[in-house]
TIGUVO-556925 format. One line per field, with one value per residue (C-alpha): z, x, y; chain. Coordinates in Angstrom, 2 decimals, padded with zeros to 5 digits, always signed. Each point is the difference from the previous one (the first is absolute). Layout:
<nodes>
w = Z ... .
u = X ... .
v = Y ... .
ch = A ... .
</nodes>
This chain:
<nodes>
w = -005.92 -000.24 -001.16 +002.97 +002.26 -001.73 +000.35 +004.25 +000.48 -002.33 +002.84 +002.19 +003.05 +001.08 +003.85 +000.59 -002.24 +000.50 +003.61 +003.05 +001.05 +003.65 -000.68 -002.10 +003.50 +002.18 -001.87 +000.17 +003.41 +000.86 -002.27 +001.73 +002.93 -001.18 -003.92 -000.64 -002.44 -000.41 -003.12 -000.41 -001.79 -003.71 -002.15 -002.26 -003.91 -000.25 -001.93 -000.89 -002.91 +002.88 +002.24 -002.46 -001.62 +003.40 +001.19 -003.40 +001.48 +002.45 -002.77 -000.39 +003.57 +000.57 +003.90 -000.60 -002.95 +003.21 +002.20 -001.82 -000.47 +003.69 +000.64 -002.39 +002.12 +003.14 -000.76 +003.51 -000.68 -002.40 +002.34 +002.60 -002.55 -000.78 +003.30 +000.25 -003.27 +001.32 +003.17 -001.52 -002.21 +003.55 -000.11 +002.45 -000.44 +002.90 -002.02 -002.45 +002.00 -000.24 -004.17 +000.69 -002.64 -002.29 -001.20 -003.29 -001.78 -002.63 -003.72 -001.67 +000.62 +003.35 -002.15 -001.44 +003.80 +001.75 -002.88 +001.05 +003.41 +000.21 -002.48 +002.18 +003.37 -001.66 -001.19 +003.65 +000.52 +001.79 -001.17 -001.30 -001.14 -002.58 -000.76 -002.67 -002.59 -002.70 -001.57 -003.44 -001.17 +003.04 +003.21 +002.06 -001.11 +002.73 +002.47 +000.51 +001.96 -000.56 -003.19 -001.89 -000.28 +002.35 -001.42 -001.62 +002.45 +003.34 -001.76 -000.14 +003.30 +001.74 -001.97 +001.19 +003.44 +000.07 -002.33 +001.79 +003.46 -001.70 -001.27 +002.99 +001.80 -002.22 +001.06 +003.04 -001.42 -002.59 -002.75 -000.16 -002.00 -000.41 -003.35 -002.30 +001.47 +003.06 +000.09 -001.62 +002.58 +002.72 -001.90 -000.08 +003.80 +000.26 -002.34 +001.82 +002.98 -000.94 -001.95 +003.24 -002.31 +001.96 -001.80 -002.03 -002.40 -000.55 -003.18 +001.20 -003.04 -000.33 +002.39 +003.70 +002.75 -000.85 -002.10 +001.25 +000.78 +002.34 +002.58 +000.50 +003.41 +000.82 -003.37 +000.94 -002.70 -003.12 -002.96 -002.56 -003.55 -002.25 +000.10 -003.11 -000.82 -000.05 +000.99 +000.58 +000.92 +002.69 +001.35 -000.75 -003.27 +001.03 +001.09 +003.43 +000.78 -001.78 +002.52 +002.98 -000.67 -001.00 +003.39 +001.83 -000.12 +002.63 +003.53 +003.47 +000.26 -003.00 -002.44 -003.16 -003.42 -003.22 -003.19 -000.99 -000.70 -001.26 +002.71 +000.82 +000.40 +002.05 +002.12 +000.71 +000.80 +002.40 +002.23 -000.40 +001.67 +002.65 +000.99 -000.30 +002.04 -002.86 -000.71 -003.57 -002.10 -003.60 -002.18 -001.61 -003.77 -000.83 -001.25 +003.32 +001.55 -002.70 +001.48 +001.23 -001.97 -003.81 -002.30 +001.19 -002.63 -000.03 -001.13 -001.17 -003.04 -000.26 +002.03 +002.66 +001.48 +001.57 +002.29 +000.52 +000.67 +002.74 +001.85 -000.15 +001.70 +002.55 +000.84 -000.21 +002.44 +002.89 -000.18 -000.03 +002.98 +002.02 -000.09 +000.42 +002.10 +002.54 +002.27 -002.83 +000.10 -002.34 +000.60 -000.11 -002.10 +002.39 -000.05 -000.76 -002.99 -003.35 -003.08 -000.01 +000.94 -002.53 +000.70 +001.02 -003.40 +000.56 -001.50 -001.70 +001.01 -003.06 +000.40 -000.01 -003.35 -001.53 +001.28 -002.15 -002.92 -000.13 +000.63 -002.86 +000.14 -002.60 -002.23 +001.01 -002.72 -000.81 -003.60 -001.70 -003.65 -002.10 -003.70 -000.97 +001.82 +003.37 +002.47 +002.71 +002.79 +002.35 +002.10 +000.12 +000.91 +001.11 -001.84 +002.50 -000.30 -003.95 -000.32 +001.64 -002.26 -003.17 +001.19 +000.29 -003.13 -001.89 +001.36 +000.02 -003.46 -001.76 +001.14 -001.70 -003.08 -000.53 -000.32 -002.04 -003.66 -001.65 +001.05 +003.32 +000.21 +002.98 +001.46 +003.34 +001.49 +002.07 +002.56 +003.21 +002.37 +002.75 +000.58 -001.08 -002.51 -002.95 -002.23 +001.42 -000.01 -003.63 -000.70 +001.78 -002.42 -002.72 +000.18 -000.34 -003.79 -000.31 -003.31 +001.08 +003.26 +000.72 +002.92 +001.59 +003.31 +002.72 -001.65 -000.58 -002.55 -001.83 -000.09 +003.33 +002.42 +003.67 +000.49 +003.46 +001.27 -002.44 +000.14 +000.85 +001.02 +001.17 -003.39 -003.41 -003.23 -001.72 +002.35 -000.05 -004.25 +000.43 +001.43 -002.29 -002.73 +002.28 +000.32 -004.08 -000.68 +002.75 -001.46 -003.52 +001.02 +001.87 -003.33 -001.73 -001.94 +000.37 +001.47 -003.29 +001.09 -003.04 +001.57 -001.23 +002.00 +001.01 +000.72 -001.98 +001.63 +003.42 +002.54 -002.47 +002.27 -000.89 -002.32 -002.56 -000.74 -003.37 +000.69 +002.03 +003.36 +000.70 +002.71 +000.35 +002.26 +001.46 +001.62 -002.17 -003.35 +000.21 +000.83 -002.92 -002.44 +001.35 -000.16 -003.73 +000.71 +001.54 +003.57 -000.06 +003.18 -001.06 -003.43 +002.21 -000.35 +003.10 -001.17 -001.94 -002.79 -000.04 -003.67 -001.23 -002.49 -003.51 +000.36 +003.55 -000.81 -002.84 +002.34 +002.06 -003.44 +001.78 +002.69 -002.18 -001.67 +003.23 +000.77 +003.62 +001.98 +003.26 +002.12 +002.87 +002.33 +002.47 +001.82 +002.31 +002.10 -001.09 -003.54 +000.43 +002.03 -003.02 -002.51 +002.31 +000.19 -003.59 -000.55 +002.92 +000.19 +003.67 +001.40 -000.40 +001.65 .
u = +015.70 +002.94 +001.98 -000.75 +000.51 +003.33 +000.65 -000.34 +002.18 +003.02 -000.03 +000.70 -002.80 -001.70 -000.64 +003.79 +002.39 -000.94 -000.81 +001.18 -003.00 +000.55 -000.26 -003.32 -001.11 +001.56 -002.09 -002.98 -000.42 +000.81 -003.08 -001.94 -000.12 -000.24 +000.10 +003.29 -000.17 +003.33 +001.10 +000.84 +003.10 -000.24 +000.67 +002.92 -000.27 -003.61 -001.47 -004.04 +000.16 +001.05 -002.51 -002.96 +001.08 -000.03 -003.32 -001.77 +001.26 -002.84 -002.48 +000.21 +001.35 -001.45 -000.08 -001.98 -002.00 -000.63 -000.51 -003.09 -001.25 -000.08 -001.45 -002.82 -002.23 +000.64 +000.51 +001.06 +003.27 +000.77 +000.15 +002.34 +001.96 +000.74 +000.73 +002.90 +001.29 +000.09 +001.87 +002.53 +000.62 +000.55 -002.92 -003.09 -003.78 +000.64 +002.50 -002.19 -002.30 +002.58 -000.68 -003.25 -001.35 -002.68 -001.76 -001.75 -002.20 -002.23 -001.18 +001.53 +001.06 +002.08 +003.48 -001.07 -001.88 +003.85 +001.80 -002.63 +000.59 +003.31 +000.60 -001.90 +001.60 +003.50 -001.23 -000.21 +003.75 -000.42 +002.59 -002.23 +000.41 -002.46 -000.67 -001.65 -000.80 +000.95 +003.03 -000.11 +003.27 +002.68 -001.05 +001.25 -002.71 -001.80 +001.88 +000.18 +001.32 -001.07 -002.13 +003.26 +001.02 +002.41 +003.94 +001.53 +002.42 -002.33 -002.07 +002.75 +001.59 -003.27 -000.92 +003.21 -000.94 -003.39 +000.74 +003.29 -002.40 -002.21 +002.40 +001.79 -003.12 -001.70 +001.72 -001.87 -003.29 -000.09 +001.94 -003.13 +000.88 -003.14 -001.37 +000.74 -002.70 +000.43 +003.77 -000.29 -002.93 +002.72 +002.54 -002.09 -000.59 +003.76 +000.97 -002.66 +001.34 +003.46 -000.80 -001.65 -003.15 -002.89 -002.99 +000.33 -003.21 -000.84 -002.10 -001.23 +000.82 -002.68 -003.14 +000.69 -001.28 +002.85 +002.16 +003.79 +000.12 -002.95 +002.67 +000.01 -002.07 -000.29 -000.27 -001.07 -002.62 -001.48 -001.71 -002.33 -000.07 -002.35 -001.37 -000.46 +000.60 +003.53 +002.47 -003.13 +002.25 +001.20 -002.54 -003.54 -001.70 -003.02 +000.79 -001.35 +002.65 +002.34 -000.77 +000.23 +003.48 +000.94 -002.10 +002.80 +002.44 -002.23 +001.66 -001.54 -000.57 +002.20 -002.22 -000.30 -001.88 -001.26 -001.81 -003.38 -000.89 -002.79 -002.70 +001.16 +003.71 -000.43 -002.20 +002.48 +002.93 -002.60 -000.48 +003.85 +000.70 -002.35 +001.51 +003.31 -001.42 +001.95 -001.62 -000.84 -000.96 -000.98 +001.36 -001.55 -000.12 +003.34 -002.25 -001.42 +003.77 +000.04 -002.59 +002.46 +003.23 -001.21 +000.50 +002.36 +002.48 +001.69 +002.97 -001.45 -002.53 -003.03 -004.10 +001.09 +002.88 -002.07 -001.15 +003.44 +000.56 -002.33 +001.26 +003.05 -000.92 -001.61 +003.08 +002.59 -002.37 -000.52 +003.62 +000.78 -002.87 +002.05 +003.37 -000.84 -002.44 +000.74 -002.19 -003.29 -001.51 -002.50 -003.84 -000.72 -002.80 -003.45 +000.13 -004.10 +000.42 -001.56 +002.39 +003.53 +000.00 +001.80 +003.04 +000.49 +000.35 +003.00 +001.37 +002.93 +003.70 +001.88 +002.50 -002.82 -001.30 +003.78 +000.57 -003.06 +001.01 +003.70 -000.59 +001.62 -000.35 +001.16 -002.23 -002.92 -001.84 +003.27 +000.92 +002.99 +000.88 +002.76 -000.18 -003.26 -000.60 -001.87 -000.38 -002.48 +000.94 -002.35 +000.67 -004.17 -000.10 -004.21 -002.88 -000.70 +003.46 -000.14 -003.16 +001.81 +003.10 -002.57 -001.65 +003.59 +001.31 -002.92 +000.05 +003.76 -000.07 -002.56 +001.86 +002.84 -001.56 -002.14 +003.61 +001.63 +001.09 -001.79 -001.48 +001.54 +000.49 -001.64 +002.14 -000.37 +002.53 -001.65 +001.27 -001.67 +001.32 -001.26 -003.74 -001.03 -002.82 +001.66 -003.03 -002.05 +002.59 +000.40 -003.68 +000.45 +002.31 -001.89 -001.46 +003.17 -000.01 +003.82 +001.41 +001.92 +000.66 +002.89 +000.58 +003.54 +001.09 +001.49 +003.61 +002.10 +001.83 +000.06 +004.17 +001.36 +001.40 +000.83 -003.38 -000.46 -002.13 -002.88 +000.35 -003.08 +000.97 -003.04 -001.84 +001.19 +001.09 -002.42 -003.06 +000.65 -000.39 -002.54 -001.96 +000.54 -001.13 -003.02 -000.33 +000.31 -002.61 -002.59 +000.91 -001.41 -003.07 -000.55 +000.06 -001.80 +003.19 -000.15 +002.47 +002.87 +001.79 +002.65 +002.99 +003.57 +003.09 -000.14 +003.96 +002.65 +002.62 -001.80 -002.09 -001.83 -003.32 -000.87 -002.82 -001.77 -003.57 -000.90 -001.77 +000.29 +001.15 +003.76 +001.78 +003.90 +002.65 +000.95 -000.69 +002.51 -000.42 -004.07 +001.22 +002.40 -002.89 -002.59 +002.38 +001.46 +003.42 -002.34 +001.50 +003.34 +001.02 -001.39 +002.09 +003.03 +003.53 -000.30 -003.13 -000.13 -002.40 -001.58 -000.66 -003.87 -001.09 -000.93 -003.51 -000.19 +001.54 -002.53 -002.66 +001.38 -000.54 -003.03 +002.34 +003.03 -002.57 -002.19 +000.79 +000.69 +000.02 -002.34 +001.29 -001.61 +001.94 -002.74 -001.14 +003.09 +002.51 +002.84 -000.71 +000.16 +003.25 +001.54 -001.01 +001.19 +003.19 +000.62 -001.65 +001.09 +003.63 +000.13 -002.31 +003.30 +002.34 .
v = -015.21 -002.36 +002.89 +002.05 -002.66 -000.56 +003.62 -000.09 -003.51 +001.25 +002.61 -002.37 -001.25 +003.03 -001.85 -001.36 +001.60 +003.47 -000.32 -002.30 -001.94 +000.81 +003.53 -000.30 -001.84 +002.73 +002.60 -002.14 -000.41 +003.54 +001.07 -002.83 +002.16 +003.45 +001.34 +001.76 +002.88 -000.13 -001.21 -003.32 -001.11 +000.10 -003.47 +001.85 -000.87 -000.92 +003.03 +000.87 -002.84 -003.26 +001.77 -000.45 -003.01 -001.74 +002.05 -001.82 -003.35 +000.19 +000.32 -003.96 -000.60 -003.72 +000.31 +003.35 -001.86 -002.45 +002.16 +002.11 -003.37 -000.62 +003.13 +000.39 -002.35 +001.97 +003.98 +000.95 -001.90 +002.36 +002.60 -001.84 -001.41 +003.88 +000.98 -002.53 +000.56 +004.20 -001.64 -002.07 +003.14 +002.01 +002.00 -000.67 +001.79 +002.22 +001.76 +000.86 +001.69 +002.53 +000.60 +002.03 -001.89 +000.81 -003.64 +000.21 -002.98 -000.15 -001.65 +003.14 +003.30 -000.87 +000.73 +003.41 +000.64 -000.80 +002.29 +002.84 -000.44 -000.38 +003.02 +002.01 -000.86 +000.43 +003.37 +000.54 -000.28 -003.66 -002.94 -001.95 -004.37 -001.31 -003.44 -001.31 -002.75 -000.83 +001.35 +001.03 -000.06 -000.21 -001.80 +002.91 +001.65 -001.57 +001.53 +003.43 +002.68 +003.69 -000.79 -001.34 -003.84 -000.74 +000.27 -003.38 +000.16 -000.07 -002.49 -002.09 +000.88 -000.60 -003.14 -001.81 +000.55 -001.16 -002.96 -001.22 -000.05 -002.02 -002.06 -000.65 -000.95 -002.26 -003.67 +000.65 +000.82 -003.40 +001.80 +002.85 +003.46 +002.60 -000.38 +003.21 +002.48 -000.96 +000.90 +003.68 +000.57 -000.85 +001.82 +003.35 -000.29 -000.24 +002.78 +002.49 -000.76 +000.36 +003.28 +001.55 +000.89 +002.25 -002.21 -002.63 -000.71 -003.88 -000.93 -003.68 -002.87 -002.24 -000.05 +001.88 -002.82 -002.32 +002.05 -000.14 +003.88 -000.19 -001.09 +003.91 -000.25 +003.89 +001.91 +003.72 +000.09 -002.18 -000.01 -002.37 +001.35 -001.13 -003.94 -002.23 -003.54 -000.78 -003.18 -002.02 -003.47 +001.66 +002.82 -001.38 -000.35 +002.79 +003.82 -000.89 -002.66 +002.85 +002.68 -002.30 -000.51 +003.71 +000.91 -002.20 +003.03 +002.12 -000.14 +000.77 +003.91 +000.82 +002.21 -001.40 +001.30 -001.36 +001.78 -000.89 -003.53 -002.21 -000.46 -004.03 +000.50 +003.42 -002.14 -002.40 +002.70 +001.53 -003.61 -000.28 +003.35 -000.82 -003.40 +001.41 +003.25 +002.09 +003.26 +000.63 +002.90 +000.02 +002.68 +002.88 +000.74 +002.26 +002.53 +000.93 +000.91 +002.90 +002.10 +003.25 -001.42 -000.30 -003.24 -002.77 -000.85 -003.55 -001.17 -003.28 +000.05 -002.26 +001.25 -003.40 +001.99 +002.32 -002.23 -001.09 +003.77 +000.14 -003.01 +001.35 +003.26 -001.95 -002.04 +002.69 +002.15 -002.51 -000.76 +003.71 +000.49 -003.37 +002.26 +003.22 -000.93 -002.76 +000.77 +000.13 -003.25 -001.22 -000.68 -003.99 -000.15 -001.18 -003.88 +000.28 +002.78 -001.21 +000.53 +001.37 +003.46 +002.92 +000.76 +004.10 +001.93 +003.13 +002.17 -001.71 +002.07 +001.67 -002.63 -002.61 +001.63 -000.01 -003.74 -001.22 +002.35 -001.25 -003.81 -002.39 -003.36 -001.72 -003.08 +001.58 +002.02 +001.30 +001.49 +000.40 +001.68 -001.00 +001.83 -001.24 -003.03 +000.24 -002.04 -000.65 -002.33 -001.35 -002.92 -000.94 -003.84 -000.42 +001.29 +002.92 +001.58 -000.73 +001.68 +003.36 -000.77 +000.33 +002.90 +001.85 -001.28 +000.88 +003.69 +000.31 -001.40 +001.94 +003.29 -001.00 -001.12 +003.32 +001.71 -002.85 +000.85 -002.84 -003.25 -001.36 -004.08 -001.71 -003.22 -001.92 -001.89 -002.28 -002.72 -001.53 -002.85 -002.00 -000.92 +003.42 +000.38 +000.81 -000.77 +002.90 +002.39 -000.62 +000.31 +003.38 +001.24 -000.55 +003.40 +001.71 -000.80 -000.84 -000.66 -003.11 -001.96 -001.26 -002.76 -000.56 -002.14 +002.22 -000.92 +003.13 -001.47 -003.32 +000.38 -001.74 +002.88 +000.34 +002.50 -001.90 +003.06 -001.68 -003.16 -002.34 -003.71 -000.74 -000.76 -001.23 +001.54 -002.72 +001.10 +003.70 -000.70 -002.12 +002.53 +002.74 -001.86 -000.92 +004.34 +000.14 -002.77 +002.11 +003.15 -001.58 -001.43 +003.19 +001.98 -002.67 -000.96 -003.93 -001.96 -000.28 -003.21 +000.32 +001.11 +000.74 +000.97 +004.15 +000.08 -001.08 -002.15 +000.15 -001.80 -002.61 +000.03 +003.97 -000.28 +002.31 -000.01 +001.98 +003.32 +002.82 -001.96 -000.54 -002.44 +000.92 -002.00 +002.96 +003.71 +001.66 -002.02 +001.11 +003.78 -000.06 -001.51 +002.54 +003.00 -000.84 +001.73 +003.31 +000.15 +001.00 -001.91 -003.43 +000.53 +001.20 -001.86 -002.15 -002.03 -002.33 -000.20 -003.50 -001.17 -000.30 -001.88 +002.17 -000.72 +001.07 +003.06 +000.83 +000.14 +002.89 +002.21 +001.91 +000.86 +001.33 +002.20 +001.36 +003.71 -001.51 -003.31 -000.09 -003.16 -001.09 -002.79 -001.15 -003.47 -000.45 +002.22 -002.29 +000.47 +003.98 -000.58 -001.97 +002.64 +002.91 -001.34 -000.47 +003.75 +001.98 -000.12 +001.89 -003.27 -001.93 +002.34 .
ch = A A A A A A A A A A A A A A A A A A A A A A A A A A A A A A A A A A A A A A A A A A A A A A A A A A A A A A A A A A A A A A A A A A A A A A A A A A A A A A A A A A A A A A A A A A A A A A A A A A A A A A A A A A A A A A A A A A A A A A A A A A A A A A A A A A A A A A A A A A A A A A A A A A A A A A A A A A A A A A A A A A A A A A A A A A A A A A A A A A A A A A A A A A A A A A A A A A A A A A A A A A A A A A A A A A A A A A A A A A A A A A A A A A A A A A A A A A A A A A A A A A A A A A A A A A A A A A A A A A A A A A A A A A A A A A A A A A A A A A A A A A A A A A A A A A A A A A A A A A A A A A A A A A A A A A A A A A A A A A A A A A A A A A A A A A A A A A A A A A A A A A A A A A A A A A A A A A A A A A A A A A A A A A A A A A A A A A A A A A A A A A A A A A A A A A A A A A A A A A A A A A A A A A A A A A A A A A A A A A A A A A A A A A A A A A A A A A A A A A A A A A A A A A A A A A A A A A A A A A A A A A A A A A A A A A A A A A A A A A A A A A A A A A A A A A A A A A A A A A A A A A A A A A A A A A A A A A A A A A A A A A A A A A A A A A A A A A A A A A A A A A A A A A A A A A A A A A A A A A A A A A A A A A A A A A A A A A A A A .
</nodes>
């Protein structure tokens, strides 16, 4: 982090040397009256890496942490604070009404739903904005125009515009700056307004009711994907409490759709919709659309994607109705009706059908083949999403193994972060019968580099490594291996905390070292001249003999989208462009 901060300071003060203070003040005052689509002056000399390094300071901003602590007891303060930051950046909530927003929440599948929806509407020729989280390789993936991450030069320009306005006003607001996700949300709104998108697909960060994206007053349509248990410290420890939070994105008179949910959370969503006077429908099964148009093919693999696709069809259809038939109002659900009514099943247009088939969403049921090494990538991080991931992996890997020239080695590369129940996920993964289970933190390389897009300052390296060792211990216990306390250094001349248990489980200090051991030189991308080969003890190299002798290697990477992103950084060069 210090290297990044030094990089910024060496280029001079962002706020005084680059632009006279009076210029920022006059710009801010004019914007407080009406948001201007005329671009603010770009701060010369500050490049993309400077912007990312400065953005990363918001992860551990002391005032931001204090602000979160204050607001935790009164969640309403979160949205009030967000409105204040928005106005300091020169925006108003009224202007967001013009973005024609589709707002989507859920526990799992909300990102895939957004991807399907965005692709369908883009296929109709609309200019789309898409805000999602987290990013896999580069931060700018979170803010997309017409399906593509905004270019580095655009991200840099808009970043300094927003950051400068917020910094100029912080002294008058107790020195506060928005935390990382809040800032990126404001930046996304700014970008979409400046780039004049026809619509914006906005994925909720966490929850719904008090998520900073819920500053949106008048979306055109809302959606809720599959619900489950996640982020319990923030959203509550029952699925009913979580459903209440998710239903917080409902708006009076705005049509909303949900996939089929368990009885108790569906009842909560129904009650929330009635209280808010929001018309709510439940999506049909995807097979019900196929009458008259044949089977629908999805660009995203996995049976669980079918409910996401159905929700996307309803969201895009509702948006198109409002766009093309502005006088047609959606019927309200009767206040005394029992249960959430089913949404109308329509015949998808050829554009919708093609949009579903062409949708891509990296890091979710994604497969990459590099010679004899095949990577199966899925950022599943809850027990329910892990169940879907396992079914996809078993089905897909089995198909490839039937066509293999010989034995196939199965390797699990796993990490989980935060409060997530990694032991429960690992227990489910036992059924895949891996030959090796490999664990590493979400650190791309043990060798220091300014890879600012994937730096996380909210958790220490020691904590990350301890979590890996806990995960390795859970795996051993689930596989009835016992808990072997004998350890030795796994990587020569590297992080001293990284330990090895002598079995078919291994813990590595970073993603690159784990991948290099797993692939044993059989992936040319990882063995290229730009990759530093991290030395491994001979005893560890010897353990890889079954991998070297196998006809092919199947690697499932799961447990964390951040882990998947780190892997993609190394195995997919196009993701770094």
